[in-house]
N, C-alpha and C positions, 0 to 999 in steps of 0.2 A: 492730379489733373493731367489729361492727355495732352498730346502735342498740338491739337487744334486750338485755334484762337477762339475766344468767346464770341458768340454771335452778337452780344451787346457791345462789343468793343467800339469805341468812338474815337475820332481824331479831334484834338483840341488845337485850335488855331490861335496863336498868341499865348504868351506865358506871363506870369505875374512878376517873376524876378529871375535874373541870371547872376549867380554869385560863385566865383571860382569854378569848381567842377560841378556845381549844383544848379539845377533848374527847378523853379517852383511853378507848378501848374495850378491855376485856380479852378474850382468847380469840379475837381476830379474825385468825387466822392466814391466812385466805384473802383478805384485803384486799390490793389492789395499790396501788403507789405512784401518786399522782395520780388515784386512782379517785374517782368521784363518790359521795357519801354523802348520805342523807336523815336528818336528825336531827329527831325529834319530841319536843317538850317535854311536861310533865305536862298542859298545857292543850290539847294536840292540835295546836298550831301546828307546821307543818313548815318546816324550814330546810335549806338546802343547804350542803354542805361538801365539801372534798376531803381525801384522805389525804395527809398530809405525810410520814409515817414508818410503816413497818410491820415487824413481826417475828413470830416464831413464836407469841407469846402476847399481842400488843397492837398497836393501831393508833392513831396520833395524827391527829385530824381537825381541820382548820381550818374553822370555821363562819363563813359569809359574813355572816349577819345578827346575829352576836354570840351570846353564851351567856346573856344576861340571862333569868332565869326558869327555867333548866335546873337540875334537881336530879340527884344521883347515882343514887338508886333509881328516879326517875320518868322518866328520859330513855331513849328507844328510838332505835336506830340501824339503818338498813338500807343496805347497800352496793349500788349500782346496777349494778355490773359494767361500767362504761364511764367514760372520763375526762369532765371537765367540757367541755361542748360549747357552741358558739354557733351558732345558725341564721342564716346570712348569705346575703344576696342583693343584687342591684343596687338593689332597692327601698329599701335602707337609706340610700341617698344622699338628702340633703335632710331627714334626721331627726336627732333628739337622743336618746341612750341613756345609761343609767347604766353603771357599771363592769362589770356582768355582761352587757351587751348588751340589757337590757330597756328598752322605750320610756320616756323621761323627758318627752317633749313632749306627753303626753296622747293620742297617736295609738294605733292598734291595732298588734299585732305585724305586722311586714312579711310579705307573702305570699311563698310559694315559697321559704322559707328552707331552706338546705342545712346540716344539722348537721355541724360540723367541730370537731375537738379544738382547744381554745384554745391548747394548747402548741405547735401546729404540727408540721410534719415537717422534719427536716434536709434542706437542699438539697445534692444531690450536688455536691461541689466540681468534678468534671469537667464538670458541666453548666452551671456558672456562666459568664456572659458578662462580659467586662471592661467596667466602666463608662467610657464615652467620649462621652456626649452631654450637652449643656448644658441646665439648667433655669433659666429667668429668674425671679428673685424681684422685680425692680423696684427693688431696693436696690443702689446703686452700690458700697457697701462690700463687699457679697457678690459681686455679678455681676462687678465689675471686678477685684477683688483676691483673693477667696476663693471662686471660682466653685463653685456646687453642680452636681454631675454626677449624671445619672440612674443610680440604683442605688447611690449613695454613702450613707455614714453620716457626717453632718457635724453635730456637736453645737454648741450655743450655751451658753457658760459665762457666767453672770451673777452678780449679787450682790443681797443684800437691798436693796430700794428702787430698783433699776435697772429700766428699762422693757422687760423681756423679754416680758411679756404683750402689750404694744402691738406689739412687733416680731413676735412669733409670729402675732398676728392680722393684721398687715399682710402678712406673707409668705403666710399662708393665703389672703388675698383676692387677692393679685397674682400668685402663682406660676403659671407657664404654660410650655408648650413652644413656643418661637418657631415660627411658621408655622401652628400650629393644625391640622395634619393628623392628629395622634394624639390619641386620647381621654385626658383627664387628669382626675384626681379628687384630693380632699383627704380624708384621714382624720385627725381631730384628737382626741387623747386628753389630758384634763386630770385630774391626780390630786391630791387633797387640797387643792383650791382653795376659797376663800371664795365665798359665794353671789354677792357683788357682782362678783367676777371671772368667775364662770360667766355671769352676766347680761350682762357686757361682751362676752364671746365670742359668746353667742347673738345679741345685738342687732347686733353688728358683722357677723356672717355674714348675718343676715336683711336688714339695710339695704343691704348691698352686692350682694346677690343671689348671693353665693358659696355660700350654703347649698344651692342647687339641685344643686350638684355636689360636696357634701361630706357627711360623716357625723361627728357629734360624739359622743364618749364622755366624759361628765362625772362624775367622782367628787368629791363635795363634802367639805369638811373634817369635817362631822359624820356622814358615811357611815362604815360599819365600816372600820377600817384594812385588814382582810384583803381587802376588795373592791378596794383600791388596787393590790394585787398582780395582780389579774386584769384591770384596765382596759386596760393596754397590750397584753396578750395577746389580749383580745377585739378590740381595734382592729386589731391586726396580722392576726388571722384573717380579718376582712373584707377587709383590704388584699390578703392572699394570694389570696383568691377573686377579687377584681377583677383583679389583675395576672396571675395564672397560669392562671386559668380563662377569664376574659373578655378578656384582652389590653389592660387599661387601665393607663396609667402613673399610679402613685399616689405622692403625697407624704404621708408620715406624720409628723405633728408631735406629740411627746410632751412634756408639761410638767406638773408639774415632777418630774424624775427624782429629785431630792433627797427629795421627799415619799415617793416609792416606796421609796427606800432606808431611810428612817426607819421605815416600816412593816415592812420586811423585818427590820430590827434589832430592832424591838419583838417580832415573832413569834419570832425566834431566841432572844431573852432568855427568853421564856415557855417555849420548848421546852427551855431549858437548854443550848443550843449553846455551845461554847467560843468566846468572843469573840476577834476579831483587832484590827486597827488601829481606834482610836476606838470600840471596842465593836461594830463591824459583824462579821457572821459571816464565817468564812474562805471561804465559798463566794460572797461578794459578786461576785467577778470572773466566775465561771461563770454566776451568775444574770443579771447584766447582759448577758453575751455571748449568753445564750439569747434575749434580746430584740433586741439590736442586730444579731445575725447573721441575723435574718430579713429583712434588706434585701438587695437585689440583683436580678439579672436571670437568668432561666433560659433556656437555649437552646431556641428553638422556641415559647416561650410568647407572645411578642409584647408582653407588658407588663413592668413593672418596679416595684420598691418602693424608694423613696428615703426615708431617715429623717433627721429633724432633731430629736434629743432636746434638750430645754432643761433645764438644771439650775442651781440657785443654789449658789454656793460658800460654805459657812459661813465667815464672817470674811474673805471675798474671798481665801481660801487655795486657790490652784490645785494645791497639793500634797496637799489633803485627799483621802481615799480615793475619794470619789465622782468628782470630775473626773479624778483621777489614773488610776484604772482605766478610766474612760470613754475617756480619751485613748489608752490602750493598745489598745483594741478598735476604735475608730473611725478614720476617715481624715482627721484634722485637727481643728480647733476654731475657732469664732468667739468671741472674748473681748470682753465689754463692759467698758469702762474707766470707773471712777468719776470720774476727773478730767475726761474729756470730758463726762460727764453734768453735772457741776457747772458747766461753762462753757456749758451749753445746747445742746450738739451732739447731734442726734438723727439716726440711731441712733448711740449712743456706741461704735462698733465700734473696738477697738484695732487700729491699722494694723500693728503689729509682732508682737504675740503671736498674732495670728490666722493661720490656715494652712489651705489645702485641698490635701491631698496628691495628689488625683486631678485637680486643676485643669489641669495641663499636658496631659493627654490628652483634654480635652473642649473646648479653645478653639483659636482660630486659623482658618486658611482652611477654608471649608466648614462651620464650626460657629458661630463668633461673627464675628470679623473678623481679617484677617491680621496686624494690628499688635497685637492683644490681648496676646499673651505678653510682648512687649517693653514695652508701656505699663505693664503691671502690675509688671514687674521694675524699670523705671525709677522708678515711684512708690515702691516699697518702698525702693530704694536712697536716693532723695532724702529720704524721710521719716525713714529711719534717721539720716541726717546731721543733720536738723533736731532730732531728740531729743538728739543729742550736743551740738549748739550751744546748745540751751536750757539744758542743764546747765552748760555753760561760761559762758554769759551770766549765769546766776544767781550766779556767783562773781566775774567780772571786770566785769560790767556790759555791756549791749548796745552802748553807745557805743564800746567798745574793740574791737568786732568789725570785720573787714574788709568792704568792699563786697560781696564774694561771699558772705560769711557772712550779711550782712543780706538779700541776695536769697533765700537759702535760708530764712531766717525768714519772709519774706513768702510764699514758696511754702508753708511749713508752715501758716500761717494760712489761706491760700486753699484748701489741700487739705482741711483740717478743715471749713471753712465751706461750700465750694462743691462739693466732691466727696463727702466722707463725709456731711455734713449734708444733709438733705432733709426734706420735709414728710411727715407721717404718712399723708397721702392722695396723695402724689406717687409715681407709678408710672413709672420711667424705663426706656426700652428700652436694650438693650446698646449700641446706636449712640450714644445720648445719654450714657451712662456713659463710653464711651471718648472721646467728644468733650470731655467735661468734664475727663478726664484730660489731654488735650492742652492744654486751656485753662489749667490750673494749671501744667503743665510749661513753658508759654510764658514764665513768670516767671523761669525760669532761663536763663543764657547757653547758647547753642547747643553750645558745646564741653563743657558739663557733662552732656549727654545721652548718656552712654557706652553705654547699652543699646540705643539706637535706631540704625537704619540711615539712611544718607543719603536713601534713597528714602522712608522713613517721614517724615523731617523735611521733605522737599520736598513731599510729598503732604499731610500732615496739619498740620505745623507752619506752613506758609504759610497754610493755610486758617484756622487760629486767629489768626494775625497779621493777617489781612485783616478779621476781625470787629470 
C-alpha cells in the first residue's frame, strides 16, 4: 500500500473502552490489522497507535504514547490506511533514535528517508543464501569456539548482574569483517534499559568512534512499554534497507529481549489473551520468530543481516520460555556463566553450554585458518574433561588425582584465564585467538591431542613450544 491515506478513511468520535495502553473503538469494521491510527485526546494532543485486533464491529488500538488523559466520550480516532512506517536512510548512521525511529540525540530528522513498513516483508526462502562467512568480534570465546557467521542469528543468554551490557558494547565496537573490503555497519537496539545504561552505550560508541558507522535505537525504562515492541522492528527496518538496498553487511544487536517479552505479556494481559507458559501469550514463539527471521542474506543483494539478540534468563533458568523459544528459532547460543563471573573471568562465556550451529561452515581454509575447526574441537574436548575432573576432585581431593589429571586441571585454569579471559578494551584477531588456543593446549601431553593432525602439531605446536 502506498503512503497515501485511504479515501474512505473516517474519524470516529468517542471510544468504547480505554484500558492500559489500549483503546477499543466500536464500529471500526474497515480497520486493518497493524494499520496506523491517530488518536486525539480531549485536549487536542495527537498520539499514534497501531491496530492489534480487528473485527466486524470493533478495533483494538495500541497507543504508543500511552492513554493518560484520554476519556471515552472525548477521544477521537482516525485510521491512516497504512501500517506503521519508519523513514530510513544511510544518513541514520551516526545517530541515536528512540523506539519509534525519532531522533533522540537532539538532531534533525534524517534527510532522504524512505518510508518502509516496520514489520518488514518475508524473505523468499528460495532466495536466501546459506551463511558461510566469518564475522570477527575480537572476543576469543566467540571467535575461537562459537564463531559468528554472516547472516546468522546467535543469541547471548545472560542473567541478572552479569556483564551482558559490557559485552554487547564491546562487540559493537570491535565487530568487523576481516580484510575490510566490504562495507560494515552496526544497528544497536536497546529496550527497557535504565538511563545510566543508555548513557553507557552512547558514551562508549562516541569515545571509540564506532558511532560513525552505527545507529542506536534506545527505548528507556520510563518510555511507554508499547514502544518497546516497536524498537527492534524499527531497527531491523533500517538494517534491511542498508543490507538489501545498499549492499551493506549489518550486525544487529538487540538487548534486552526479556524486556521486550515482558511488554508483550503486559499487552496480552490487558487484551485478555489466554496465557500460556509463565503467563506469556501463546503467540510468543511466532512473535519472536517475526523478529529473528529478519536476519539472513538474499541472493543478489550484496549485503547481509546478522543478529545477536541478548536476553537475561529469569533466575538463570535456561528452560524459561524466553530462552527456550529463542533457542528453537536461532542457530545456537552464547551462555554467560555466573561461576566464571564470580572468579573474575571476563567475558564469562561458558565453554560447554555455548554453541554456534553454523560455525563449521564459516571457518577453516580461506575463511579463518586451516587449523581452526580442529583447535576448537580439541578445546571443547579438553575442557569437558576438566569439568568432570573438578567434580571428581571436589569429592576425593585434588591430591588423589593422577599426573595426567593434574595436567588437565592446569590446562583448565589457563584456558579460562588466558583464552576466555581478556580485557574489555582488548581486541584480538582470529590469528591471536587461535595462537592462544595452541598456547593452552601445549600444557597437555602430545598424545592427548586426539583432534589434531600431526601436521597441525608440527606446525603450530612446535611454534608454541619455542615461545
